[in-house]
C-alpha positions as CSV (number, residue, x, y, z in Angstrom):
1,M,71.9,113.7,118.4
2,A,75.5,114.0,119.3
3,P,78.0,115.0,116.1
4,A,79.6,111.7,116.2
5,R,76.4,109.4,116.6
6,W,75.0,111.7,113.3
7,L,78.0,111.3,111.5
8,W,77.6,107.3,112.2
9,F,73.9,107.2,111.2
10,R,74.6,109.2,107.9
11,R,77.4,106.8,107.2
12,H,75.1,103.7,108.0
13,R,72.3,105.1,106.2
14,N,74.6,105.6,103.0
15,C,75.7,102.2,103.3
16,V,72.3,100.5,103.4
17,G,71.1,102.9,100.8
18,A,73.9,101.9,98.3
19,A,73.6,98.0,99.2
20,G,70.1,98.4,98.3
21,L,70.4,100.3,95.1
22,A,72.9,97.6,94.1
23,G,70.5,94.8,95.0
24,L,67.8,96.2,92.7
25,P,66.3,94.2,89.7
26,G,68.1,95.4,86.6
27,M,70.8,97.0,88.4
28,S,74.3,95.6,88.0
29,V,77.6,96.4,89.6
30,E,80.8,96.1,87.9
31,E,82.7,94.3,90.3
32,P,80.1,93.4,93.2
33,A,82.9,92.1,95.6
34,P,85.1,94.8,96.0
35,V,82.0,97.2,96.1
36,A,80.8,95.1,99.2
37,I,84.0,95.2,100.9
38,A,84.4,99.2,100.3
39,L,80.8,99.9,101.9
40,E,81.7,97.5,104.9
41,W,84.8,99.8,105.3
42,L,82.8,102.9,104.6
43,E,80.5,102.0,107.4
44,G,83.8,101.5,109.8
45,G,84.6,105.2,109.0
46,M,86.8,104.8,105.8
47,D,86.1,107.2,102.9
48,F,84.2,105.5,100.3
49,A,86.4,106.4,97.5
50,D,89.3,105.2,99.6
51,A,88.0,102.1,100.4
52,L,87.0,101.2,96.8
53,H,90.5,101.8,95.7
54,L,92.1,99.9,98.4
55,A,89.4,97.2,98.0
56,R,90.5,96.7,94.1
57,S,94.6,96.6,95.3
58,N,94.8,93.0,96.4
59,H,96.6,92.3,93.2
60,C,99.2,95.3,93.5
61,S,102.6,94.9,95.3
62,A,101.9,98.3,97.0
63,F,99.1,101.0,97.9
64,V,100.6,104.3,97.7
65,T,98.8,107.4,99.5
66,F,100.0,110.6,100.9
67,D,97.2,110.4,103.4
68,R,98.7,109.2,106.7
69,K,95.6,108.7,108.6
70,F,94.2,106.6,105.7
71,A,97.4,104.5,105.5
72,K,97.1,103.8,109.1
73,R,93.5,102.7,108.7
74,A,94.8,100.7,105.3
75,E,97.3,98.8,107.0
76,A,94.8,97.5,109.6
77,V,92.4,95.6,107.1
78,V,94.7,94.6,104.0
79,S,97.8,92.7,103.6
80,T,99.2,94.5,100.7
81,P,101.8,97.0,102.1
82,V,100.6,100.6,102.2
83,V,103.4,103.1,101.5
84,I,103.5,107.1,102.3
85,P,106.0,108.5,99.8
């Protein structure tokens, strides 16, 4: 399997696994909507921690990051201004 394809498969498998865990009886997720959005963005190639922070930033006036690559991806999926200091 090619390296890029393998990374996609691992990311996809992790998303499916996390969604499956969240759906188990007795399992609760503090904020399911942002987690679901973050998992979707993870499958699209974004880092999960970055995606979760971004998904929870809709009430903020701006999202600040030092990561230029992430900023470019973030600007494509949210209306919140993404700022690089």
